[in-house]
N, CA, C and O atoms as CSV, one atom per row, in Angstrom:
chain,resi,resn,atom,element,x,y,z
A,1,UNK,N,N,-104.914,233.418,110.672
A,1,UNK,CA,C,-104.622,233.336,109.226
A,1,UNK,C,C,-105.253,234.068,107.976
A,1,UNK,O,O,-104.707,234.489,106.957
A,2,UNK,N,N,-106.969,234.092,108.492
A,2,UNK,CA,C,-107.664,235.091,107.367
A,2,UNK,C,C,-107.348,236.529,107.089
A,2,UNK,O,O,-107.592,237.193,106.081
A,3,UNK,N,N,-106.600,236.947,108.488
A,3,UNK,CA,C,-106.091,238.497,108.308
A,3,UNK,C,C,-104.733,238.458,107.307
A,3,UNK,O,O,-104.516,239.269,106.406
A,4,UNK,N,N,-103.828,237.263,107.698
A,4,UNK,CA,C,-102.645,237.253,106.775
A,4,UNK,C,C,-103.078,237.598,105.316
A,4,UNK,O,O,-102.605,238.538,104.677
A,5,UNK,N,N,-104.299,236.490,104.731
A,5,UNK,CA,C,-104.488,236.186,103.752
A,5,UNK,C,C,-105.437,237.510,102.950
A,5,UNK,O,O,-105.373,237.944,101.799
A,6,UNK,N,N,-106.058,237.786,103.785
A,6,UNK,CA,C,-106.772,239.204,103.162
A,6,UNK,C,C,-105.512,240.389,102.991
A,6,UNK,O,O,-105.500,241.014,101.931
A,7,UNK,N,N,-104.809,240.594,103.683
A,7,UNK,CA,C,-103.586,241.460,103.640
A,7,UNK,C,C,-102.699,241.098,102.137
A,7,UNK,O,O,-102.224,241.988,101.432
A,8,UNK,N,N,-102.607,239.822,101.866
A,8,UNK,CA,C,-101.554,239.657,101.294
A,8,UNK,C,C,-102.246,239.760,99.638
A,8,UNK,O,O,-101.675,239.898,98.556
A,9,UNK,N,N,-103.933,239.609,100.032
A,9,UNK,CA,C,-104.550,240.207,98.730
A,9,UNK,C,C,-104.753,241.240,98.430
A,9,UNK,O,O,-105.072,241.595,97.296
A,10,UNK,N,N,-104.607,241.960,99.414
A,10,UNK,CA,C,-104.491,243.524,99.305
A,10,UNK,C,C,-103.414,244.079,98.305
A,10,UNK,O,O,-103.437,244.770,97.286
A,11,UNK,N,N,-102.281,243.340,99.209
A,11,UNK,CA,C,-100.760,243.890,98.255
A,11,UNK,C,C,-101.123,243.251,96.835
A,11,UNK,O,O,-101.188,243.996,95.857
A,12,UNK,N,N,-101.341,241.988,96.720
A,12,UNK,CA,C,-101.120,241.438,94.995
A,12,UNK,C,C,-101.995,242.314,94.859
A,12,UNK,O,O,-101.395,243.209,94.264
A,13,UNK,N,N,-103.134,242.679,95.037
A,13,UNK,CA,C,-104.196,243.652,93.876
A,13,UNK,C,C,-103.470,244.911,93.718
A,13,UNK,O,O,-103.062,245.193,92.592
A,14,UNK,N,N,-103.214,245.846,94.868
A,14,UNK,CA,C,-102.435,246.885,94.653
A,14,UNK,C,C,-101.313,246.719,93.438
A,14,UNK,O,O,-101.290,247.292,92.348
A,15,UNK,N,N,-100.549,245.912,93.895
A,15,UNK,CA,C,-99.350,245.605,92.987
A,15,UNK,C,C,-99.848,245.335,91.465
A,15,UNK,O,O,-99.117,245.700,90.544
A,16,UNK,N,N,-100.819,244.837,91.254
A,16,UNK,CA,C,-101.332,244.424,89.726
A,16,UNK,C,C,-101.761,246.017,89.280
A,16,UNK,O,O,-101.353,246.515,88.230
A,17,UNK,N,N,-102.480,246.602,90.059
A,17,UNK,CA,C,-103.207,248.118,89.948
A,17,UNK,C,C,-101.950,248.823,89.480
A,17,UNK,O,O,-102.016,249.247,88.326
A,18,UNK,N,N,-100.643,249.068,90.236
A,18,UNK,CA,C,-100.065,249.997,90.157
A,18,UNK,C,C,-99.088,249.503,88.748
A,18,UNK,O,O,-98.827,250.375,87.919
A,19,UNK,N,N,-98.551,248.010,88.522
A,19,UNK,CA,C,-98.298,247.797,87.299
A,19,UNK,C,C,-99.163,248.207,86.187
A,19,UNK,O,O,-98.617,248.954,85.375
A,20,UNK,N,N,-100.382,247.893,85.963
A,20,UNK,CA,C,-101.042,248.433,85.130
A,20,UNK,C,C,-101.092,250.079,84.767
A,20,UNK,O,O,-101.277,250.566,83.652
A,21,UNK,N,N,-100.851,250.858,86.157
A,21,UNK,CA,C,-101.223,252.494,86.173
A,21,UNK,C,C,-99.629,252.735,85.085
A,21,UNK,O,O,-99.621,253.440,84.076
A,22,UNK,N,N,-98.684,252.135,85.499
A,22,UNK,CA,C,-97.051,252.042,85.115
A,22,UNK,C,C,-97.273,251.996,83.727
A,22,UNK,O,O,-97.015,252.939,82.980
A,23,UNK,N,N,-97.750,250.912,83.363
A,23,UNK,CA,C,-98.290,250.455,81.641
A,23,UNK,C,C,-98.547,251.277,80.679
A,23,UNK,O,O,-98.008,251.603,79.621
A,24,UNK,N,N,-99.722,251.616,81.409
A,24,UNK,CA,C,-100.577,252.638,80.682
A,24,UNK,C,C,-99.680,253.976,80.902
A,24,UNK,O,O,-99.615,254.590,79.837
A,25,UNK,N,N,-99.169,254.438,81.652
A,25,UNK,CA,C,-98.418,255.832,81.643
A,25,UNK,C,C,-97.172,255.650,80.288
A,25,UNK,O,O,-96.773,256.549,79.548
A,26,UNK,N,N,-96.780,254.263,80.289
A,26,UNK,CA,C,-95.800,254.522,79.116
A,26,UNK,C,C,-96.425,254.210,77.979
A,26,UNK,O,O,-95.715,254.353,76.983
A,27,UNK,N,N,-97.621,253.794,77.767
A,27,UNK,CA,C,-98.243,253.675,76.524
A,27,UNK,C,C,-98.767,255.353,76.176
A,27,UNK,O,O,-98.809,255.759,75.014
A,28,UNK,N,N,-99.136,256.199,77.322
A,28,UNK,CA,C,-99.638,257.323,76.894
A,28,UNK,C,C,-98.313,258.318,76.666
A,28,UNK,O,O,-98.569,259.300,75.968
A,29,UNK,N,N,-97.119,258.229,77.083
A,29,UNK,CA,C,-96.203,259.205,76.611
A,29,UNK,C,C,-95.202,258.505,75.408
A,29,UNK,O,O,-94.372,259.116,74.735
A,30,UNK,N,N,-95.538,256.986,75.333
A,30,UNK,CA,C,-94.679,256.887,74.003
A,30,UNK,C,C,-95.737,256.729,72.686
A,30,UNK,O,O,-95.390,256.656,71.507
A,31,UNK,N,N,-96.858,256.701,73.113
A,31,UNK,CA,C,-98.011,257.370,71.804
A,31,UNK,C,C,-98.039,258.704,71.705
A,31,UNK,O,O,-98.731,259.149,70.790
A,32,UNK,N,N,-97.426,259.535,72.456
A,32,UNK,CA,C,-97.499,261.204,72.299
A,32,UNK,C,C,-98.666,261.871,72.917
A,32,UNK,O,O,-98.876,263.081,72.827
A,33,UNK,N,N,-99.560,260.862,73.670
A,33,UNK,CA,C,-100.513,261.638,74.184
A,33,UNK,C,C,-100.773,262.878,75.251
A,33,UNK,O,O,-101.457,263.881,75.454
A,34,UNK,N,N,-99.454,261.853,75.905
A,34,UNK,CA,C,-98.871,263.036,76.816
A,34,UNK,C,C,-97.239,263.524,77.331
A,34,UNK,O,O,-96.817,262.591,78.013
A,35,UNK,N,N,-96.795,263.992,77.298
A,35,UNK,CA,C,-95.619,264.462,77.412
A,35,UNK,C,C,-95.159,263.671,78.701
A,35,UNK,O,O,-94.202,262.902,78.794
A,36,UNK,N,N,-95.845,263.953,79.436
A,36,UNK,CA,C,-95.318,263.171,80.782
A,36,UNK,C,C,-96.299,263.015,81.646
A,36,UNK,O,O,-97.357,263.638,81.560
A,37,UNK,N,N,-96.074,262.300,82.415
A,37,UNK,CA,C,-97.183,261.444,83.713
A,37,UNK,C,C,-96.727,261.114,84.943
A,37,UNK,O,O,-95.812,260.292,84.990
A,38,UNK,N,N,-97.196,261.610,86.047
A,38,UNK,CA,C,-96.450,261.283,87.281
A,38,UNK,C,C,-97.617,260.604,88.318
A,38,UNK,O,O,-98.660,261.134,88.700
A,39,UNK,N,N,-97.127,259.352,88.620
A,39,UNK,CA,C,-98.393,258.307,89.702
A,39,UNK,C,C,-97.576,258.450,90.975
A,39,UNK,O,O,-96.411,258.177,91.263
A,40,UNK,N,N,-98.667,259.007,91.677
A,40,UNK,CA,C,-98.025,259.398,92.735
A,40,UNK,C,C,-98.236,258.483,93.772
A,40,UNK,O,O,-99.093,257.677,93.409
A,41,UNK,N,N,-97.672,258.162,95.346
A,41,UNK,CA,C,-97.714,257.191,95.882
A,41,UNK,C,C,-97.982,255.637,95.881
A,41,UNK,O,O,-98.824,254.906,96.403
A,42,UNK,N,N,-96.980,255.474,95.128
A,42,UNK,CA,C,-96.486,254.042,94.948
A,42,UNK,C,C,-96.108,253.372,95.702
A,42,UNK,O,O,-94.973,253.469,96.170
A,43,UNK,N,N,-97.130,252.311,96.107
A,43,UNK,CA,C,-95.986,251.419,97.152
A,43,UNK,C,C,-94.807,250.356,96.504
A,43,UNK,O,O,-93.754,250.015,97.043
A,44,UNK,N,N,-95.350,249.940,95.139
A,44,UNK,CA,C,-94.289,249.215,94.657
A,44,UNK,C,C,-93.504,249.678,93.438
A,44,UNK,O,O,-93.106,248.974,92.510
A,45,UNK,N,N,-93.327,251.199,93.634
A,45,UNK,CA,C,-92.662,252.032,92.734
A,45,UNK,C,C,-91.437,251.505,92.214
A,45,UNK,O,O,-91.257,251.513,90.996
A,46,UNK,N,N,-90.350,250.928,93.199
A,46,UNK,CA,C,-89.047,250.890,92.926
A,46,UNK,C,C,-89.004,249.730,92.410
A,46,UNK,O,O,-88.055,249.536,91.650
A,47,UNK,N,N,-89.988,248.576,92.634
A,47,UNK,CA,C,-89.521,247.412,92.070
A,47,UNK,C,C,-90.416,247.273,89.985
A,47,UNK,O,O,-90.148,246.644,88.961
A,48,UNK,N,N,-91.642,248.446,90.487
A,48,UNK,CA,C,-91.694,248.339,88.577
A,48,UNK,C,C,-91.229,249.356,87.995
A,48,UNK,O,O,-91.409,249.432,86.779
A,49,UNK,N,N,-90.430,250.531,88.756
A,49,UNK,CA,C,-89.402,251.003,87.531
A,49,UNK,C,C,-88.431,249.952,87.130
A,49,UNK,O,O,-88.132,249.854,85.940
A,50,UNK,N,N,-87.946,249.211,87.959
A,50,UNK,CA,C,-87.083,248.263,87.560
A,50,UNK,C,C,-87.343,247.504,86.347
A,50,UNK,O,O,-86.658,247.437,85.327
A,51,UNK,N,N,-88.816,246.758,86.723
A,51,UNK,CA,C,-89.314,245.795,85.608
A,51,UNK,C,C,-89.676,246.497,84.531
A,51,UNK,O,O,-89.559,245.919,83.451
A,52,UNK,N,N,-90.083,247.591,84.537
A,52,UNK,CA,C,-90.341,248.468,83.017
A,52,UNK,C,C,-89.367,249.215,82.620
A,52,UNK,O,O,-89.529,249.782,81.539
A,53,UNK,N,N,-88.337,249.391,83.219
A,53,UNK,CA,C,-87.704,250.723,82.575
A,53,UNK,C,C,-86.632,250.116,81.216
A,53,UNK,O,O,-85.917,250.969,80.691
A,54,UNK,N,N,-86.564,248.933,80.780
A,54,UNK,CA,C,-86.102,248.249,79.648
A,54,UNK,C,C,-87.169,248.252,78.620
A,54,UNK,O,O,-86.792,248.703,77.538
A,55,UNK,N,N,-88.208,247.926,78.668
A,55,UNK,CA,C,-89.014,248.110,77.875
A,55,UNK,C,C,-89.593,249.385,77.489
A,55,UNK,O,O,-90.190,249.545,76.424
A,56,UNK,N,N,-89.385,250.435,78.497
A,56,UNK,CA,C,-89.739,251.684,78.536
A,56,UNK,C,C,-88.648,252.366,77.242
A,56,UNK,O,O,-89.030,252.963,76.235
A,57,UNK,N,N,-87.520,252.128,77.553
A,57,UNK,CA,C,-86.433,252.832,77.022
A,57,UNK,C,C,-86.523,252.561,75.636
A,57,UNK,O,O,-86.194,253.408,74.805
A,58,UNK,N,N,-87.051,251.162,75.253
A,58,UNK,CA,C,-87.139,250.680,73.767
A,58,UNK,C,C,-88.109,251.359,73.040
A,58,UNK,O,O,-88.117,251.293,71.811
A,59,UNK,N,N,-89.099,252.141,73.794
A,59,UNK,CA,C,-90.107,253.190,73.238
A,59,UNK,C,C,-89.817,254.330,73.447
A,59,UNK,O,O,-90.691,255.186,73.313
A,60,UNK,N,N,-88.519,254.685,73.835
A,60,UNK,CA,C,-88.183,256.345,73.921
A,60,UNK,C,C,-89.011,256.572,75.079
A,60,UNK,O,O,-90.083,257.130,74.845
A,61,UNK,N,N,-88.813,256.331,76.020
A,61,UNK,CA,C,-89.443,256.486,77.410
A,61,UNK,C,C,-89.008,256.137,78.387
A,61,UNK,O,O,-88.832,254.927,78.530
A,62,UNK,N,N,-88.603,257.191,79.618
A,62,UNK,CA,C,-88.145,257.183,80.800
A,62,UNK,C,C,-88.941,256.750,82.141
A,62,UNK,O,O,-90.095,257.156,82.276
A,63,UNK,N,N,-88.303,255.869,83.218
A,63,UNK,CA,C,-89.536,255.538,84.226
A,63,UNK,C,C,-88.196,255.779,85.011
A,63,UNK,O,O,-87.114,255.300,84.673
A,64,UNK,N,N,-88.399,256.552,86.061
A,64,UNK,CA,C,-87.981,256.665,87.389
A,64,UNK,C,C,-88.771,256.926,88.842
A,64,UNK,O,O,-89.817,257.567,88.938
A,65,UNK,N,N,-88.230,256.451,89.680
A,65,UNK,CA,C,-88.534,257.127,90.625
A,65,UNK,C,C,-88.283,258.680,91.435
A,65,UNK,O,O,-87.305,259.306,91.027
A,66,UNK,N,N,-88.953,259.206,92.343
A,66,UNK,CA,C,-89.137,260.292,92.709
A,66,UNK,C,C,-89.876,260.425,93.928
A,66,UNK,O,O,-90.756,259.692,94.379
A,67,UNK,N,N,-89.215,261.828,94.545
A,67,UNK,CA,C,-90.041,261.859,95.816
A,67,UNK,C,C,-90.906,261.044,96.777
A,67,UNK,O,O,-92.133,260.976,96.839
A,68,UNK,N,N,-89.841,260.363,97.609
A,68,UNK,CA,C,-90.421,259.336,98.520
A,68,UNK,C,C,-90.911,259.746,99.814
A,68,UNK,O,O,-90.394,260.654,100.466
A,69,UNK,N,N,-91.955,259.043,100.198
A,69,UNK,CA,C,-92.502,259.367,101.513
A,69,UNK,C,C,-91.513,259.552,102.554
A,69,UNK,O,O,-90.437,258.995,102.337
A,70,UNK,N,N,-91.630,260.241,103.694
A,70,UNK,CA,C,-90.778,260.172,104.526
A,70,UNK,C,C,-90.220,258.984,105.786
A,70,UNK,O,O,-89.388,258.984,106.694
A,71,UNK,N,N,-91.208,258.045,105.224
A,71,UNK,CA,C,-91.200,256.480,105.622
A,71,UNK,C,C,-90.791,255.609,104.839
A,71,UNK,O,O,-90.957,254.413,105.078
A,72,UNK,N,N,-90.101,256.110,103.619
A,72,UNK,CA,C,-89.828,255.416,102.439
A,72,UNK,C,C,-90.622,254.153,102.153
A,72,UNK,O,O,-90.088,253.223,101.549
A,73,UNK,N,N,-91.989,254.085,102.605
A,73,UNK,CA,C,-93.319,253.252,102.416
A,73,UNK,C,C,-94.009,253.449,100.884
A,73,UNK,O,O,-94.694,252.546,100.401
A,74,UNK,N,N,-93.711,254.983,100.019
A,74,UNK,CA,C,-94.095,254.564,99.040
A,74,UNK,C,C,-93.263,256.220,98.082
A,74,UNK,O,O,-92.446,257.076,98.423
A,75,UNK,N,N,-93.830,256.021,97.186
A,75,UNK,CA,C,-92.473,256.923,95.955
A,75,UNK,C,C,-93.551,257.471,94.916
A,75,UNK,O,O,-94.636,256.889,94.912
A,76,UNK,N,N,-93.400,258.313,94.217
A,76,UNK,CA,C,-93.993,258.665,92.661
A,76,UNK,C,C,-92.943,258.380,91.843
A,76,UNK,O,O,-91.729,258.318,92.040
A,77,UNK,N,N,-93.864,258.166,90.572
A,77,UNK,CA,C,-93.000,257.120,89.591
A,77,UNK,C,C,-93.320,258.299,88.424
A,77,UNK,O,O,-94.471,258.586,88.094
A,78,UNK,N,N,-92.081,258.955,87.836
A,78,UNK,CA,C,-92.027,260.060,86.901
A,78,UNK,C,C,-92.118,259.146,85.555
A,78,UNK,O,O,-91.206,258.328,85.427
A,79,UNK,N,N,-93.194,259.192,84.452
A,79,UNK,CA,C,-93.161,258.861,83.201
A,79,UNK,C,C,-92.760,260.075,81.885
A,79,UNK,O,O,-93.358,261.146,81.781
A,80,UNK,N,N,-91.999,259.773,81.260
A,80,UNK,CA,C,-91.575,260.813,80.627
A,80,UNK,C,C,-90.761,260.758,79.117
A,80,UNK,O,O,-89.843,259.952,79.265
A,81,UNK,N,N,-90.753,261.060,78.349
A,81,UNK,CA,C,-90.166,261.234,76.452
A,81,UNK,C,C,-88.388,261.112,77.401
A,81,UNK,O,O,-87.886,261.646,78.389
A,82,UNK,N,N,-88.007,260.189,76.470
A,82,UNK,CA,C,-86.034,260.237,76.504
A,82,UNK,C,C,-85.707,261.262,75.669
A,82,UNK,O,O,-86.294,261.396,74.595
A,83,UNK,N,N,-84.810,262.033,76.039
A,83,UNK,CA,C,-84.131,262.819,75.125
A,83,UNK,C,C,-83.243,262.259,74.457
A,83,UNK,O,O,-82.126,262.166,74.966
A,84,UNK,N,N,-83.517,261.647,72.935
A,84,UNK,CA,C,-83.151,260.508,72.404
A,84,UNK,C,C,-81.762,261.770,71.729
A,84,UNK,O,O,-80.558,261.570,71.888
A,85,UNK,N,N,-82.136,262.542,71.272
A,85,UNK,CA,C,-80.881,263.467,70.595
A,85,UNK,C,C,-79.713,263.538,71.536
A,85,UNK,O,O,-78.623,263.070,71.210
A,86,UNK,N,N,-79.926,264.131,72.729
A,86,UNK,CA,C,-78.847,264.374,74.038
A,86,UNK,C,C,-78.311,262.767,74.222
A,86,UNK,O,O,-77.081,262.713,74.209
A,87,UNK,N,N,-78.899,261.606,74.371
A,87,UNK,CA,C,-78.011,260.314,74.332
A,87,UNK,C,C,-77.607,259.922,73.140
A,87,UNK,O,O,-76.961,258.879,73.242
A,88,UNK,N,N,-77.706,260.307,72.028
A,88,UNK,CA,C,-77.240,259.930,70.462
A,88,UNK,C,C,-75.888,260.842,70.628
A,88,UNK,O,O,-74.753,260.390,70.475
A,89,UNK,N,N,-76.148,261.998,70.913
A,89,UNK,CA,C,-74.891,262.822,71.066
A,89,UNK,C,C,-73.710,262.309,71.796
A,89,UNK,O,O,-72.533,262.347,71.437
A,90,UNK,N,N,-74.401,261.651,73.267
A,90,UNK,CA,C,-73.061,261.228,73.861
A,90,UNK,C,C,-71.883,260.000,73.466
A,90,UNK,O,O,-70.678,259.997,73.715
A,91,UNK,N,N,-72.711,258.984,72.764
A,91,UNK,CA,C,-72.145,258.017,71.988
A,91,UNK,C,C,-71.974,258.378,70.882
A,91,UNK,O,O,-71.092,257.712,70.339
A,92,UNK,N,N,-72.453,259.229,70.177
A,92,UNK,CA,C,-71.281,259.365,68.635
A,92,UNK,C,C,-70.153,259.566,68.585
A,92,UNK,O,O,-69.648,260.581,69.064
A,93,UNK,N,N,-69.487,258.631,67.986
A,93,UNK,CA,C,-68.085,258.835,68.145
A,93,UNK,C,C,-67.562,259.884,67.297
A,93,UNK,O,O,-66.355,260.125,67.295
A,94,UNK,N,N,-68.610,260.707,66.375
A,94,UNK,CA,C,-67.866,261.351,65.214
A,94,UNK,C,C,-68.122,262.784,66.110
A,94,UNK,O,O,-67.381,263.740,65.882
A,95,UNK,N,N,-69.198,262.894,67.138
A,95,UNK,CA,C,-69.314,264.346,67.843
A,95,UNK,C,C,-68.660,264.752,68.510
A,95,UNK,O,O,-68.867,265.873,68.974
């Protein structure tokens, strides 16, 4: 049982660390400090993208997964600026 608890604790720590990395990357891009951030080897990338996408979009930032490992155990997370002019042009009824 101790091994399970230890493994569960490591997973929780990794999730917390990856969530903080995604949040910090969104902040870097939205503040203009970075144009794009790539986080590599994210075990919880898919879940974190789903969790942070709406908040990121409200700040003009995109968050998406890319480059999955062969075993689908991890992915890269790309954080970048949204092209708001292109998005506005698509919904502009006068355009």
